[in-house]
FIDREN-778703 format. One record per residue: x, y negated, z of N, C-alpha, C in turn. Coordinates in nm, 2 decimals, m for minus. Example, Ala and Ser with C-alpha at 12.3 -4.5 7.8 and 13.67 -1.06 7.14 Angstrom:
n.east;n.north;n.up;ca.east;ca.north;ca.up;c.east;c.north;c.up
1.32;0.57;0.78;1.23;0.45;0.78;1.32;0.33;0.78 .
1.28;0.22;0.71;1.37;0.11;0.71;1.29;0.00;0.79 .
% end
This chain:
n.east;n.north;n.up;ca.east;ca.north;ca.up;c.east;c.north;c.up
2.01;1.53;m0.60;1.93;1.43;m0.65;1.99;1.30;m0.58 .
2.04;1.21;m0.65;2.09;1.08;m0.62;1.98;0.98;m0.65 .
1.98;0.87;m0.57;1.89;0.77;m0.60;1.94;0.66;m0.72 .
1.86;0.62;m0.80;1.92;0.52;m0.90;1.99;0.40;m0.81 .
2.07;0.36;m0.90;2.17;0.23;m0.86;2.09;0.12;m0.85 .
1.97;0.11;m0.91;1.88;m0.01;m0.88;1.82;m0.02;m0.73 .
1.79;0.13;m0.71;1.73;0.14;m0.56;1.84;0.12;m0.47 .
1.96;0.17;m0.46;2.05;0.14;m0.38;2.09;m0.04;m0.36 .
2.10;m0.07;m0.47;2.12;m0.21;m0.48;2.03;m0.31;m0.43 .
1.89;m0.28;m0.43;1.78;m0.37;m0.39;1.71;m0.32;m0.28 .
1.74;m0.22;m0.22;1.66;m0.15;m0.09;1.65;m0.23;0.05 .
1.74;m0.32;0.03;1.76;m0.39;0.19;1.74;m0.55;0.16 .
1.67;m0.59;0.03;1.64;m0.73;0.02;1.52;m0.78;0.11 .
1.52;m0.90;0.12;1.40;m0.97;0.17;1.26;m0.90;0.15 .
1.23;m0.87;0.01;1.12;m0.81;0.00;1.09;m0.68;0.06 .
1.19;m0.60;0.04;1.19;m0.48;0.10;1.14;m0.50;0.26 .
1.23;m0.58;0.32;1.19;m0.58;0.48;1.05;m0.65;0.49 .
1.00;m0.71;0.43;0.88;m0.79;0.42;0.76;m0.66;0.41 .
0.79;m0.56;0.32;0.71;m0.46;0.27;0.70;m0.37;0.40 .
0.81;m0.33;0.44;0.83;m0.23;0.57;0.74;m0.30;0.69 .
0.76;m0.42;0.70;0.71;m0.47;0.82;0.54;m0.47;0.80 .
0.50;m0.51;0.67;0.37;m0.50;0.65;0.31;m0.37;0.67 .
0.38;m0.29;0.61;0.35;m0.13;0.63;0.34;m0.09;0.78 .
0.44;m0.11;0.85;0.44;m0.08;0.97;0.32;m0.15;1.07 .
0.28;m0.25;1.02;0.15;m0.32;1.09;0.03;m0.23;1.03 .
0.01;m0.19;0.91;m0.09;m0.10;0.86;m0.09;0.02;0.92 .
0.02;0.08;0.95;0.03;0.21;1.02;0.00;0.20;1.16 .
0.04;0.07;1.23;m0.04;0.08;1.35;m0.17;0.05;1.37 .
m0.24;m0.01;1.30;m0.38;m0.04;1.27;m0.43;0.10;1.25 .
m0.39;0.18;1.16;m0.45;0.33;1.12;m0.45;0.40;1.24 .
m0.33;0.42;1.31;m0.32;0.50;1.45;m0.41;0.44;1.57 .
m0.44;0.31;1.57;m0.53;0.27;1.68;m0.69;0.29;1.62 .
m0.72;0.29;1.49;m0.84;0.33;1.46;m0.87;0.47;1.44 .
m0.77;0.57;1.45;m0.78;0.72;1.46;m0.81;0.74;1.59 .
m0.70;0.68;1.68;m0.70;0.71;1.83;m0.85;0.67;1.90 .
m0.90;0.55;1.85;m1.03;0.52;1.90;m1.15;0.58;1.83 .
m1.14;0.63;1.73;m1.23;0.69;1.64;m1.32;0.58;1.58 .
m1.26;0.48;1.54;m1.33;0.36;1.50;m1.36;0.40;1.35 .
m1.29;0.49;1.26;m1.30;0.51;1.14;m1.44;0.59;1.11 .
m1.52;0.62;1.20;m1.63;0.68;1.21;m1.75;0.56;1.17 .
m1.71;0.45;1.26;m1.78;0.33;1.23;m1.77;0.25;1.12 .
m1.65;0.25;1.07;m1.59;0.15;0.96;m1.52;0.26;0.86 .
m1.59;0.35;0.79;m1.52;0.45;0.72;m1.45;0.39;0.61 .
m1.53;0.27;0.52;m1.48;0.22;0.40;m1.37;0.14;0.41 .
m1.34;0.06;0.55;m1.23;m0.02;0.59;m1.12;0.07;0.63 .
m1.13;0.21;0.67;m1.04;0.30;0.73;m0.99;0.33;0.56 .
m1.07;0.38;0.48;m1.01;0.42;0.36;m0.94;0.31;0.30 .
m0.98;0.20;0.29;m0.91;0.08;0.24;m0.76;0.07;0.29 .
m0.77;0.07;0.43;m0.65;0.06;0.49;m0.53;0.15;0.45 .
m0.58;0.30;0.44;m0.51;0.39;0.40;m0.46;0.39;0.24 .
m0.56;0.34;0.15;m0.54;0.29;0.02;m0.43;0.20;0.00 .
m0.43;0.09;0.09;m0.36;m0.02;0.09;m0.21;0.03;0.12 .
m0.18;0.09;0.24;m0.06;0.18;0.26;0.00;0.24;0.14 .
m0.07;0.34;0.09;m0.03;0.43;m0.02;0.02;0.33;m0.12 .
m0.09;0.25;m0.19;m0.04;0.17;m0.31;0.06;0.07;m0.30 .
0.09;0.03;m0.17;0.19;m0.07;m0.14;0.33;m0.01;m0.17 .
0.33;0.12;m0.10;0.47;0.18;m0.09;0.47;0.25;m0.27 .
0.36;0.29;m0.34;0.38;0.34;m0.47;0.43;0.23;m0.55 .
0.38;0.10;m0.56;0.40;0.01;m0.64;0.57;m0.04;m0.61 .
0.60;m0.05;m0.49;0.74;m0.08;m0.47;0.82;0.01;m0.55 .
0.80;0.16;m0.54;0.88;0.25;m0.57;0.87;0.24;m0.75 .
0.77;0.22;m0.80;0.75;0.22;m0.92;0.84;0.09;m0.98 .
0.82;m0.02;m0.90;0.90;m0.14;m0.95;1.04;m0.11;m0.94 .
1.10;m0.03;m0.87;1.24;m0.03;m0.84;1.28;0.09;m0.94 .
1.22;0.21;m0.97;1.25;0.31;m1.03;1.22;0.30;m1.19 .
1.10;0.26;m1.22;1.03;0.24;m1.35;1.00;0.08;m1.35 .
1.06;m0.02;m1.39;1.04;m0.13;m1.39;0.98;m0.17;m1.53 .
0.99;m0.09;m1.64;0.92;m0.11;m1.76;0.77;m0.07;m1.76 .
0.72;0.02;m1.65;0.59;0.04;m1.66;0.52;m0.02;m1.54 .
0.59;m0.09;m1.48;0.51;m0.14;m1.35;0.39;m0.23;m1.38 .
0.41;m0.32;m1.46;0.30;m0.42;m1.50;0.15;m0.34;m1.51 .
0.16;m0.23;m1.63;0.06;m0.16;m1.64;m0.01;m0.08;m1.52 .
0.08;m0.02;m1.44;0.03;0.05;m1.30;m0.02;m0.05;m1.23 .
0.04;m0.18;m1.21;0.00;m0.29;m1.13;m0.14;m0.33;m1.17 .
m0.19;m0.34;m1.30;m0.32;m0.37;m1.33;m0.41;m0.29;m1.29 .
m0.40;m0.15;m1.32;m0.47;m0.05;m1.28;m0.49;m0.04;m1.12 .
m0.40;m0.05;m1.05;m0.39;m0.07;m0.90;m0.48;m0.20;m0.88 .
m0.46;m0.30;m0.92;m0.54;m0.43;m0.90;m0.69;m0.40;m0.92 .
m0.74;m0.35;m1.03;m0.87;m0.31;m1.07;m0.92;m0.21;m0.95 .
m0.85;m0.09;m0.91;m0.90;m0.04;m0.82;m0.91;m0.09;m0.67 .
m0.82;m0.16;m0.63;m0.82;m0.26;m0.51;m0.94;m0.34;m0.51 .
m0.98;m0.40;m0.62;m1.07;m0.49;m0.63;m1.20;m0.43;m0.61 .
m1.22;m0.33;m0.66;m1.34;m0.24;m0.63;m1.34;m0.20;m0.49 .
m1.25;m0.17;m0.44;m1.24;m0.13;m0.30;m1.29;m0.23;m0.21 .
m1.24;m0.34;m0.23;m1.28;m0.47;m0.15;m1.41;m0.52;m0.19 .
m1.46;m0.49;m0.31;m1.60;m0.52;m0.32;m1.70;m0.44;m0.25 .
m1.66;m0.29;m0.25;m1.73;m0.21;m0.17;m1.73;m0.23;m0.02 .
m1.60;m0.27;0.02;m1.60;m0.33;0.15;m1.68;m0.44;0.19 .
m1.69;m0.52;0.10;m1.80;m0.66;0.13;m1.94;m0.63;0.12 .
m1.97;m0.54;0.04;m2.11;m0.51;0.02;m2.15;m0.43;0.13 .
m2.08;m0.36;0.21;m2.10;m0.25;0.32;m2.11;m0.34;0.42 .
m2.03;m0.45;0.46;m2.05;m0.55;0.57;m2.14;m0.65;0.53 .
% end
């Protein structure tokens, strides 16, 4: 199975580099939280970080592979993300 041509053309652009660096920072924070067991103190924040990592990667993939459905998926993700941020703020 080969990657679509749009993936091969766009995978090394500046947006991809920015996404990878942001995801690397999120992974580093998640690893530190798991190592120090901070997730027990801040479970909603830990879940939000994992959600953010997953949704960023998923939305980038959808934007490249299925650009026609990106906006609909983005709106759903935005609502879910807003609900989680609200839950995080209520908890704090």
